[in-house]
C-alpha positions in Angstrom: 139.6 72.1 107.0 135.9 73.0 106.6 133.4 71.5 108.8 129.9 70.6 107.6 128.2 72.3 110.6 129.1 75.8 109.4 125.7 76.2 107.8 126.6 76.1 104.1 124.9 74.3 101.3 122.0 72.0 101.8 122.0 72.3 105.6 121.5 76.0 105.5 118.6 75.6 103.1 117.0 72.9 105.2 117.4 75.0 108.3 115.8 78.1 106.7 112.9 75.9 105.5 112.4 74.5 109.1 112.6 78.0 110.6 110.0 79.3 108.0 107.6 76.4 108.8 108.0 77.0 112.5 107.4 80.7 112.3 104.5 80.2 109.9 102.9 77.7 112.3 103.4 79.9 115.3 102.0 82.9 113.5 98.9 80.9 112.4 98.4 79.7 116.0 98.7 83.2 117.4 96.4 84.7 114.8 93.7 82.0 115.3 93.8 82.2 119.1 94.3 86.0 119.6 92.7 87.5 116.5 90.4 89.8 118.5 93.4 91.2 120.5 95.5 91.7 117.4 92.8 93.6 115.6 92.1 95.7 118.7 95.6 97.0 119.0 96.5 97.2 115.3 96.0 101.1 115.1 98.4 101.5 118.1 101.0 99.3 116.3 100.8 101.5 113.3 101.6 104.6 115.4 104.4 102.7 117.2 106.0 101.7 113.9 106.1 105.2 112.5 109.2 106.3 114.4 111.0 103.2 113.5 110.2 103.8 109.8 111.6 107.3 110.1 114.8 106.1 111.8 115.5 103.1 109.5 113.6 103.7 106.3 115.1 106.9 104.9 118.6 105.8 104.2 118.1 104.2 100.8 116.8 107.2 98.9 119.9 108.2 97.0 119.4 110.2 93.8 116.7 112.7 94.9 119.0 115.6 95.1 121.3 116.8 92.3 124.9 117.5 92.9 124.3 121.3 93.0 121.7 121.0 95.8 124.0 118.9 98.0 126.8 121.5 97.6 124.4 124.3 98.6 123.7 122.3 101.8 127.3 122.3 102.8 128.3 119.3 100.7 126.1 116.9 102.8 124.5 114.1 100.9 121.0 113.0 101.9 
C-alpha cells in the first residue's frame, strides 16, 4: 500500500516550490546584507572552484577521441 507522504505527485511539486522560495528569499537577504563581503571574496571563490570543476566537470565529454586514439592509449576511454 502506497502512502501519500512518499513525496510523489502534487506534494513533491509543492515541496520543491516551497524550498525554491525559501532559498531565493535567503539568497536575497544574504546578498542585500553582505554584498560588500561577497564581492570582496569573489575572486578567491573562483580560484577555489577551479579544482572542483576539474574533478567533477570533465566526465561528460564523450566523443572527443576516435576509436583509434583510444586503442593507442591502451584501450582507455576518456
